[in-house]
C-alpha positions in Angstrom: -25.4 13.0 15.2 -22.4 15.0 13.7 -22.1 18.3 11.9 -20.6 17.2 8.6 -18.7 19.0 5.8 -17.8 17.4 2.4 -14.5 17.9 1.0 -13.1 16.9 -2.6 -9.4 16.4 -2.7 -7.5 16.8 -6.1 -4.0 15.2 -6.3 -3.5 15.0 -9.9 -3.5 17.6 -12.8 -4.8 16.1 -16.0 -3.4 18.7 -17.9 0.2 17.4 -17.2 -0.2 14.7 -19.6 -2.3 13.4 -22.4 -5.3 11.1 -21.7 -8.6 11.0 -20.4 -8.8 11.5 -16.7 -12.1 11.4 -14.5 -11.2 13.9 -11.9 -13.8 16.3 -13.1 -16.6 13.6 -13.0 -15.5 12.7 -9.4 -15.7 16.1 -8.2 -19.1 16.7 -9.7 -20.2 13.3 -8.2 -18.9 14.4 -4.7 -20.7 17.7 -5.2 -24.2 16.1 -5.9 -23.7 13.9 -2.9 -23.3 17.0 -0.7 -26.3 18.5 -2.4 -28.4 15.4 -1.6 -27.3 15.4 2.1 -27.7 19.2 2.4 -24.0 19.7 3.8 -21.3 22.2 2.8 -18.9 21.3 0.0 -15.3 22.3 -0.4 -12.4 21.5 -2.9 -8.7 21.5 -2.0 -5.9 20.8 -4.2 -2.6 18.9 -3.5 -1.2 18.7 -7.0 2.0 20.2 -5.8 2.3 18.2 -2.7 1.5 14.8 -4.4 4.2 15.5 -7.0 6.8 16.3 -4.5 5.7 13.7 -1.8 4.4 10.8 -3.9 5.0 10.8 -7.5 8.6 11.9 -7.4 9.0 9.0 -5.0 7.3 6.6 -7.3 9.7 7.6 -10.1 12.7 7.2 -7.8 11.7 3.7 -6.7 11.1 2.5 -10.3 14.6 3.7 -11.3 16.1 1.8 -8.4 14.3 -1.3 -9.6 11.6 -1.6 -7.3 7.8 -1.6 -7.5 6.3 1.2 -5.3 2.9 1.3 -3.6 1.8 5.0 -4.2 -1.5 4.5 -2.5 0.2 3.8 0.9 2.5 6.8 0.5 -0.3 9.1 -0.5 -2.3 8.1 2.5 0.7 8.9 4.7 1.7 12.2 3.3 -1.4 13.7 1.6 -4.8 12.4 3.2 -3.5 11.9 6.7 -1.1 14.7 6.9 -1.8 17.9 4.5 -5.6 17.2 4.2 -6.0 16.4 7.9 -4.1 19.6 9.0 -6.4 21.6 6.4 -9.6 20.1 8.0 -8.4 20.8 11.5 -7.1 24.4 10.9 -9.3 25.8 8.0 -12.5 24.0 8.6 -12.4 23.8 12.3 -13.0 20.1 12.1 -12.7 17.8 15.2 -11.9 14.6 13.0 -11.9 13.5 9.5 -14.0 10.6 8.2 -13.0 8.5 5.2 -14.6 5.8 3.4 -11.9 3.1 4.3 -13.1 -0.2 5.3 -11.2 -0.2 8.7 -11.8 0.4 12.2 -9.9 1.8 15.2 -9.9 0.9 19.0 -11.5 4.3 19.6 -14.8 2.9 18.2 -14.8 0.2 20.8 -15.3 0.1 24.5 -12.0 -1.0 25.3 -10.2 2.3 25.1 -12.5 3.8 27.9 -12.6 0.5 30.0 -8.9 0.4 30.1 -8.7 3.7 32.1 -12.2 3.2 33.8 -13.2 6.4 32.1 -16.8 7.2 31.5 -17.5 7.3 27.7 -17.9 11.1 26.9 -21.3 12.0 25.8 -20.9 15.5 24.6 -18.0 16.4 22.0 -16.2 14.2 19.7 -13.2 16.1 20.6 -13.3 14.8 24.0 -12.2 11.4 22.8 -8.8 12.7 22.2 -8.4 13.2 25.8 -8.3 9.5 26.5 -4.5 8.9 26.2 -4.3 5.1 25.6 -2.9 4.2 22.3 -5.4 3.9 19.5 -5.1 0.6 17.4 -5.8 0.3 13.7 -8.2 -2.8 13.3 -9.3 -4.7 10.2 -12.8 -3.7 8.8 -15.8 -6.1 9.4 -15.7 -6.9 5.7 -12.4 -8.7 5.7 -12.5 -9.0 1.8 -12.8 -5.3 1.5 -10.6 -4.5 4.5 -8.1 -1.5 3.8 -5.8 -1.3 6.6 -3.2 -2.4 4.3 -3.4 0.9 2.6 -3.5 2.6 6.1 -0.4 0.9 7.5 1.8 4.0 7.6 -0.8 6.4 9.1 0.5 8.2 12.3 -0.8 7.6 15.8 -1.9 11.3 16.0 -3.8 11.1 12.6 -5.5 7.9 13.6 -6.6 9.4 16.7 -8.3 12.1 14.8 -10.0 9.8 12.3 -13.2 7.9 12.1 -14.2 5.2 9.6 -17.9 5.0 9.2 -17.9 2.0 7.0 -15.6 0.0 9.4 -18.5 -2.2 10.7 -20.4 -2.4 7.3 -20.1 -4.7 4.2 -19.7 -3.3 0.8 -23.3 -4.7 0.0 -24.8 -2.9 2.9 -23.1 0.3 1.8 -24.5 -0.1 -1.6 -28.0 -0.7 -0.1 -27.8 2.5 1.9 -26.7 4.5 -1.2 -29.5 3.2 -3.1 -32.1 3.9 -0.4 -31.0 7.5 -0.7 -31.1 7.7 -4.4 -27.3 8.0 -4.8 -27.6 5.9 -7.9 -24.8 7.9 -9.7 -22.3 6.8 -7.0 -23.4 3.2 -7.2 -22.3 3.0 -10.9 -18.9 4.2 -10.1 -15.8 2.0 -10.3 -13.8 1.5 -7.1 -10.7 2.7 -9.0 -10.2 4.3 -12.5 -7.6 1.5 -13.4 -5.1 -0.7 -12.2 -1.5 -1.4 -13.1 -0.9 -4.7 -15.1 0.1 -6.3 -12.0 -2.0 -7.0 -8.9 -0.3 -4.9 -6.3 -0.7 -1.6 -7.7 -3.5 0.7 -8.5 -3.3 4.5 -9.0 -6.5 6.2 -9.8 -5.1 9.3 -11.4 -3.7 7.4 -14.3 -7.3 7.0 -15.9 -7.9 4.6 -18.8 -4.4 4.6 -20.3 -1.6 2.1 -20.9 0.6 1.8 -17.9 3.9 1.4 -20.0 3.3 4.4 -22.2 2.5 6.5 -19.1 5.6 5.6 -17.2 7.8 6.3 -20.4 6.5 9.9 -20.4 8.5 10.4 -17.3 11.3 7.9 -17.5 13.9 7.4 -20.3 13.8 4.0 -21.9 16.5 1.6 -20.8 16.5 -1.2 -23.3 17.6 -4.7 -22.0 17.2 -8.4 -22.4 15.0 -11.1 -21.1 17.0 -13.8 -19.7 16.1 -17.3 -18.8 16.7 -18.0 -15.1 17.4 -21.5 -15.9 20.0 -21.5 -18.8 20.7 -17.6 -18.8 19.5 -17.8 -22.6 18.5 -14.4 -24.0 14.7 -14.7 -24.7 13.9 -11.3 -26.1 14.4 -7.5 -25.4 12.5 -4.9 -23.4 12.2 -1.1 -23.2 13.1 -0.9 -19.3 13.3 -3.0 -16.2 11.2 -0.6 -14.5 8.4 -1.6 -16.7 8.2 -5.2 -15.0 7.5 -6.4 -11.6 8.2 -9.7 -10.0 5.4 -12.2 -10.7 4.3 -10.2 -13.9 3.7 -12.1 -17.1 6.5 -11.3 -19.6 5.1 -11.2 -23.2 8.0 -12.6 -25.3 7.8 -12.2 -29.0 7.2 -15.6 -30.8 6.5 -17.7 -27.9 3.0 -19.1 -27.1 3.9 -20.3 -23.6 3.6 -17.9 -20.7 6.9 -16.8 -19.1 7.1 -14.7 -16.0 9.4 -12.2 -14.4 11.5 -13.7 -11.4 14.2 -11.0 -10.8 15.8 -8.0 -12.2 19.3 -6.8 -12.4 19.4 -3.0 -12.6 23.1 -2.8 -13.1 22.9 -4.8 -16.4 19.3 -4.2 -17.3 18.5 -8.0 -17.6 15.0 -9.1 -16.6 15.0 -12.7 -15.5 12.2 -14.9 -16.6 11.0 -18.4 -15.9 8.6 -20.7 -17.8 5.9 -21.1 -15.3 3.7 -19.1 -13.0 4.6 -21.4 -10.0 8.3 -21.6 -11.0 10.5 -22.1 -7.6 12.4 -18.9 -8.7 9.3 -17.0 -7.8 9.2 -18.3 -4.0 11.1 -16.9 -1.1 10.8 -17.2 2.6 13.1 -14.4 3.8 12.9 -10.4 3.4 14.2 -7.3 5.0 12.6 -4.1 5.4 13.6 -0.6 6.0 12.7 1.0 9.4 9.3 -0.3 10.3 6.6 2.4 11.1 4.6 1.0 14.1 1.2 2.5 14.6 0.4 1.8 18.3 3.8 0.8 19.8 7.1 1.9 18.7 8.0 -0.9 18.5 5.8 -3.6 20.0 7.0 -4.4 23.6 7.2 -8.1 22.8 9.5 -7.5 19.9 11.7 -5.3 21.9 11.7 -7.6 24.8 12.3 -10.9 22.9 13.9 -9.4 19.7 11.6 -11.7 17.8 7.9 -11.9 17.5 5.4 -14.1 15.7 2.7 -12.5 13.7 1.2 -12.3 10.1 1.9 -10.2 7.0 0.9 -9.5 3.7 2.6 -7.4 0.9 -0.4 -7.2 -1.4 -3.8 -6.0 -0.8 -6.5 -8.9 -0.2 -3.6 -11.6 -0.4 -4.0 -14.2 2.3 -2.2 -13.2 5.6 1.0 -15.3 5.9 2.5 -16.5 9.3 5.9 -15.1 9.9 8.6 -14.5 12.6 10.1 -10.8 12.8 13.5 -10.3 13.9 14.4 -6.6 15.2 17.6 -5.1 14.0 19.3 -2.2 15.8 18.3 0.4 13.0 14.7 -0.4 13.4 14.3 -2.6 10.4 13.2 -6.2 10.6 14.0 -9.5 9.0 10.7 -11.4 8.2 11.1 -15.1 8.1 8.0 -16.9 6.5 6.6 -20.1 7.8 6.4 -21.2 4.2 7.7 -19.5 0.9 5.4 -16.9 -0.5 5.1 -16.1 -4.4 6.5 -12.9 -5.9 7.8 -10.9 -3.0 8.6 -7.6 -4.5 11.2 -5.1 -3.5 9.5 -1.6 -2.9 6.2 -3.1 -1.8 5.3 -2.9 2.0 5.3 -5.6 4.2 2.4 -5.0 6.5 2.1 -6.9 9.8 -1.0 -8.0 11.8 -1.8 -9.6 15.2 -5.1 -10.8 15.3 -7.5 -8.2 13.8 -4.9 -5.4 14.6 -2.7 -3.9 11.8 0.7 -3.2 13.6 2.3 -1.2 11.0 4.5 -1.7 8.0 8.0 -1.5 6.5 9.2 -1.2 2.8 10.8 -4.5 1.5 14.2 -3.7 0.2 16.0 -7.1 0.2 15.0 -10.7 -0.3 16.5 -14.0 0.6 17.6 -16.6 -1.9 14.6 -18.2 -3.9 13.6 -21.8 -3.6 15.2 -22.3 -7.0 18.4 -20.8 -5.9 18.5 -23.1 -2.8 17.5 -26.2 -5.0 20.3 -25.4 -7.3 22.8 -25.0 -4.5 23.9 -21.7 -5.9 24.9 -18.6 -4.1 23.8 -15.9 -6.5 23.9 -12.2 -5.5 20.2 -12.3 -5.4 20.1 -14.4 -2.4 23.1 -13.9 0.0 23.0 -14.5 3.8 21.7 -11.9 6.0 25.1 -10.3 6.9 25.9 -10.2 3.1 22.7 -8.4 2.1 23.6 -5.5 4.4 26.9 -5.1 2.7 25.4 -4.9 -0.8 23.2 -1.9 0.1 22.5 0.0 3.4 19.1 -0.4 4.6 17.4 3.0 4.4 
């Protein structure tokens, strides 16, 4: 077995704003688990670091008209950077273990077979001496797989991380918890709340209205809801940053559902369409910023061929979509989908997969024309050619 120490990480100060927060209850739950397991318990605060590295970035992204994913950014900067170094330097840990449903190739025989090295039997630290690249692999429970949120983790951090739940299903984990009388943990929700659109979830917000929460930090920017079909003004809103592609737009006086299909930050217009499957919601081309590759920087096939077939997703638990990557000189990629996908959203991360391996991810900065634009034979600025997209805004 391992010598284990429990650590509770606090990233948000509930005194910073009004509203209920479950941080104290979460800390108490973690302490009770450590008592039950008879292991040491520590607390560490990264409130300042979270504000500087994650929350400030979140606000900036919204101001740019994008929809960020703070969970991925938090894992990159806080959990697998600041916390990892704290565990190594202050607790003398050889590795950190998290509850993510994911696996690594260090958990398999392949790392040791590749170099014909006998599996170390003594210290966990010996694993780090095997210099083969470590791969991030999907968890056995594909529905709960969380490699999406780990797609920006560094190779060094992955080498020093284990995922004890990687080969288990959620139901089996609950069974283990019940057998050890950890009933207070079984009652917990997986997240405090989620944003009103599927791709986002930030636990620290608690049971509060997302719009009101965001308006505590960003000035209202009133604008119009505009029909994508006839450019008719359909209503007004408090700020384009409150809406994301694919989200339902609640328009006063209209019973039928309308959905956000595009945003124009320069005018404040939020474009809407009268159907959840409107062709304006579907696109088959996007460009990322410089991609973070986990195992190979970048994959040898992509370097050699300048193109590579793989799969990707930009929302957790969405079905993997076949695509072709085209590598650019600055490390960004064009992603060409085999078929159009719904509600591709700037600011979200395009996460790439080959088989069960998570290759890495890049932030979506630009999108190609929508199916609706193509059908109309238009050449709106939302959907220029690849070369024209780069002229509009540098990929950073």
